[in-house]
mmCIF file of the C-alpha atoms, coordinates in Angstrom:
data_MODEL
# 
_entry.id   MODEL 
# 
loop_
_atom_site.group_PDB 
_atom_site.id 
_atom_site.type_symbol 
_atom_site.label_atom_id 
_atom_site.label_alt_id 
_atom_site.label_comp_id 
_atom_site.label_asym_id 
_atom_site.label_entity_id 
_atom_site.label_seq_id 
_atom_site.pdbx_PDB_ins_code 
_atom_site.Cartn_x 
_atom_site.Cartn_y 
_atom_site.Cartn_z 
_atom_site.occupancy 
_atom_site.B_iso_or_equiv 
_atom_site.pdbx_formal_charge 
_atom_site.auth_seq_id 
_atom_site.auth_comp_id 
_atom_site.auth_asym_id 
_atom_site.auth_atom_id 
_atom_site.pdbx_PDB_model_num 
ATOM 1  C CA . UNK A 1 1  ? -0.193  -0.022  -0.260  1.00 0.00 ? 1  UNK A CA 1 
ATOM 2  C CA . UNK A 1 2  ? 2.630   2.604   0.593   1.00 0.00 ? 2  UNK A CA 1 
ATOM 3  C CA . UNK A 1 3  ? 4.608   1.601   -3.024  1.00 0.00 ? 3  UNK A CA 1 
ATOM 4  C CA . UNK A 1 4  ? 0.847   2.455   -4.041  1.00 0.00 ? 4  UNK A CA 1 
ATOM 5  C CA . UNK A 1 5  ? 0.736   5.868   -2.061  1.00 0.00 ? 5  UNK A CA 1 
ATOM 6  C CA . UNK A 1 6  ? 4.547   6.579   -3.276  1.00 0.00 ? 6  UNK A CA 1 
ATOM 7  C CA . UNK A 1 7  ? 3.727   5.847   -6.968  1.00 0.00 ? 7  UNK A CA 1 
ATOM 8  C CA . UNK A 1 8  ? 0.512   8.052   -7.111  1.00 0.00 ? 8  UNK A CA 1 
ATOM 9  C CA . UNK A 1 9  ? 2.379   10.932  -5.246  1.00 0.00 ? 9  UNK A CA 1 
ATOM 10 C CA . UNK A 1 10 ? 5.570   10.701  -7.403  1.00 0.00 ? 10 UNK A CA 1 
ATOM 11 C CA . UNK A 1 11 ? 3.250   10.988  -10.727 1.00 0.00 ? 11 UNK A CA 1 
ATOM 12 C CA . UNK A 1 12 ? 1.199   14.360  -9.302  1.00 0.00 ? 12 UNK A CA 1 
ATOM 13 C CA . UNK A 1 13 ? 4.541   15.791  -8.617  1.00 0.00 ? 13 UNK A CA 1 
ATOM 14 C CA . UNK A 1 14 ? 6.009   15.114  -11.744 1.00 0.00 ? 14 UNK A CA 1 
ATOM 15 C CA . UNK A 1 15 ? 2.550   16.307  -13.815 1.00 0.00 ? 15 UNK A CA 1 
ATOM 16 C CA . UNK A 1 16 ? 3.194   19.799  -11.314 1.00 0.00 ? 16 UNK A CA 1 
ATOM 17 C CA . UNK A 1 17 ? 6.311   19.940  -12.045 1.00 0.00 ? 17 UNK A CA 1 
ATOM 18 C CA . UNK A 1 18 ? 5.943   19.611  -15.756 1.00 0.00 ? 18 UNK A CA 1 
ATOM 19 C CA . UNK A 1 19 ? 2.920   21.796  -15.347 1.00 0.00 ? 19 UNK A CA 1 
ATOM 20 C CA . UNK A 1 20 ? 4.763   24.810  -14.220 1.00 0.00 ? 20 UNK A CA 1 
ATOM 21 C CA . UNK A 1 21 ? 8.171   24.648  -15.645 1.00 0.00 ? 21 UNK A CA 1 
ATOM 22 C CA . UNK A 1 22 ? 6.818   26.408  -18.982 1.00 0.00 ? 22 UNK A CA 1 
ATOM 23 C CA . UNK A 1 23 ? 6.550   29.551  -16.884 1.00 0.00 ? 23 UNK A CA 1 
ATOM 24 C CA . UNK A 1 24 ? 9.182   29.365  -14.187 1.00 0.00 ? 24 UNK A CA 1 
ATOM 25 C CA . UNK A 1 25 ? 6.325   28.532  -11.817 1.00 0.00 ? 25 UNK A CA 1 
ATOM 26 C CA . UNK A 1 26 ? 5.015   32.354  -12.084 1.00 0.00 ? 26 UNK A CA 1 
ATOM 27 C CA . UNK A 1 27 ? 1.274   33.205  -13.826 1.00 0.00 ? 27 UNK A CA 1 
ATOM 28 C CA . UNK A 1 28 ? 1.553   34.171  -17.491 1.00 0.00 ? 28 UNK A CA 1 
ATOM 29 C CA . UNK A 1 29 ? 1.317   37.889  -18.500 1.00 0.00 ? 29 UNK A CA 1 
ATOM 30 C CA . UNK A 1 30 ? -2.004  39.371  -18.707 1.00 0.00 ? 30 UNK A CA 1 
ATOM 31 C CA . UNK A 1 31 ? -2.803  40.553  -22.405 1.00 0.00 ? 31 UNK A CA 1 
ATOM 32 C CA . UNK A 1 32 ? -4.750  43.971  -22.919 1.00 0.00 ? 32 UNK A CA 1 
ATOM 33 C CA . UNK A 1 33 ? -8.240  43.440  -23.118 1.00 0.00 ? 33 UNK A CA 1 
ATOM 34 C CA . UNK A 1 34 ? -9.080  43.321  -26.741 1.00 0.00 ? 34 UNK A CA 1 
ATOM 35 C CA . UNK A 1 35 ? -6.099  41.693  -27.891 1.00 0.00 ? 35 UNK A CA 1 
ATOM 36 C CA . UNK A 1 36 ? -7.176  37.757  -26.902 1.00 0.00 ? 36 UNK A CA 1 
ATOM 37 C CA . UNK A 1 37 ? -5.004  35.728  -28.543 1.00 0.00 ? 37 UNK A CA 1 
ATOM 38 C CA . UNK A 1 38 ? -6.429  34.596  -32.565 1.00 0.00 ? 38 UNK A CA 1 
ATOM 39 C CA . UNK A 1 39 ? -4.897  30.986  -31.713 1.00 0.00 ? 39 UNK A CA 1 
ATOM 40 C CA . UNK A 1 40 ? -7.201  29.943  -28.722 1.00 0.00 ? 40 UNK A CA 1 
ATOM 41 C CA . UNK A 1 41 ? -10.232 28.099  -29.914 1.00 0.00 ? 41 UNK A CA 1 
ATOM 42 C CA . UNK A 1 42 ? -13.574 29.763  -28.882 1.00 0.00 ? 42 UNK A CA 1 
ATOM 43 C CA . UNK A 1 43 ? -14.894 29.039  -25.472 1.00 0.00 ? 43 UNK A CA 1 
ATOM 44 C CA . UNK A 1 44 ? -11.656 27.726  -24.337 1.00 0.00 ? 44 UNK A CA 1 
ATOM 45 C CA . UNK A 1 45 ? -8.766  29.435  -22.268 1.00 0.00 ? 45 UNK A CA 1 
ATOM 46 C CA . UNK A 1 46 ? -5.365  30.107  -23.578 1.00 0.00 ? 46 UNK A CA 1 
ATOM 47 C CA . UNK A 1 47 ? -3.297  27.202  -23.258 1.00 0.00 ? 47 UNK A CA 1 
ATOM 48 C CA . UNK A 1 48 ? -6.151  24.668  -22.519 1.00 0.00 ? 48 UNK A CA 1 
ATOM 49 C CA . UNK A 1 49 ? -4.875  22.387  -24.799 1.00 0.00 ? 49 UNK A CA 1 
ATOM 50 C CA . UNK A 1 50 ? -1.595  21.633  -23.865 1.00 0.00 ? 50 UNK A CA 1 
ATOM 51 C CA . UNK A 1 51 ? -2.921  21.339  -19.883 1.00 0.00 ? 51 UNK A CA 1 
ATOM 52 C CA . UNK A 1 52 ? -5.012  18.676  -21.098 1.00 0.00 ? 52 UNK A CA 1 
ATOM 53 C CA . UNK A 1 53 ? -2.222  16.776  -22.890 1.00 0.00 ? 53 UNK A CA 1 
ATOM 54 C CA . UNK A 1 54 ? -0.323  17.764  -19.295 1.00 0.00 ? 54 UNK A CA 1 
ATOM 55 C CA . UNK A 1 55 ? -3.311  16.269  -17.021 1.00 0.00 ? 55 UNK A CA 1 
ATOM 56 C CA . UNK A 1 56 ? -4.058  13.145  -19.602 1.00 0.00 ? 56 UNK A CA 1 
ATOM 57 C CA . UNK A 1 57 ? -0.612  11.990  -19.057 1.00 0.00 ? 57 UNK A CA 1 
ATOM 58 C CA . UNK A 1 58 ? -0.457  12.508  -15.175 1.00 0.00 ? 58 UNK A CA 1 
ATOM 59 C CA . UNK A 1 59 ? -3.599  10.272  -15.568 1.00 0.00 ? 59 UNK A CA 1 
ATOM 60 C CA . UNK A 1 60 ? -2.277  7.699   -17.148 1.00 0.00 ? 60 UNK A CA 1 
ATOM 61 C CA . UNK A 1 61 ? 0.987   7.791   -15.145 1.00 0.00 ? 61 UNK A CA 1 
ATOM 62 C CA . UNK A 1 62 ? -1.304  7.011   -12.012 1.00 0.00 ? 62 UNK A CA 1 
ATOM 63 C CA . UNK A 1 63 ? -3.044  4.084   -13.975 1.00 0.00 ? 63 UNK A CA 1 
ATOM 64 C CA . UNK A 1 64 ? 0.060   3.035   -14.851 1.00 0.00 ? 64 UNK A CA 1 
ATOM 65 C CA . UNK A 1 65 ? 1.234   3.061   -10.957 1.00 0.00 ? 65 UNK A CA 1 
ATOM 66 C CA . UNK A 1 66 ? -1.990  1.461   -10.004 1.00 0.00 ? 66 UNK A CA 1 
ATOM 67 C CA . UNK A 1 67 ? -1.062  -1.137  -12.208 1.00 0.00 ? 67 UNK A CA 1 
ATOM 68 C CA . UNK A 1 68 ? 2.347   -1.498  -10.855 1.00 0.00 ? 68 UNK A CA 1 
ATOM 69 C CA . UNK A 1 69 ? 1.391   -1.606  -7.366  1.00 0.00 ? 69 UNK A CA 1 
ATOM 70 C CA . UNK A 1 70 ? -1.452  -3.911  -7.902  1.00 0.00 ? 70 UNK A CA 1 
ATOM 71 C CA . UNK A 1 71 ? 0.991   -6.224  -9.237  1.00 0.00 ? 71 UNK A CA 1 
ATOM 72 C CA . UNK A 1 72 ? 3.407   -6.027  -6.092  1.00 0.00 ? 72 UNK A CA 1 
ATOM 73 C CA . UNK A 1 73 ? 0.598   -7.259  -3.311  1.00 0.00 ? 73 UNK A CA 1 
ATOM 74 C CA . UNK A 1 74 ? 1.097   -10.877 -4.553  1.00 0.00 ? 74 UNK A CA 1 
ATOM 75 C CA . UNK A 1 75 ? 4.663   -10.966 -4.119  1.00 0.00 ? 75 UNK A CA 1 
# 
């Protein structure tokens, strides 16, 4: 059980570190009103797709850790 929690904690830590690494842990600078990025899809905040990829990767890592921990229970 300790290995499972350690693996989940490590996966969350990696996910958070990866999410904050792109901008040195600080919030991105706000753009002046009326100059919204044209690259952002309508209705989604800027960087949404990138953050979704990171969340999906973190969830995948947690699932892998769960599978690994479940495999260690019978040893």
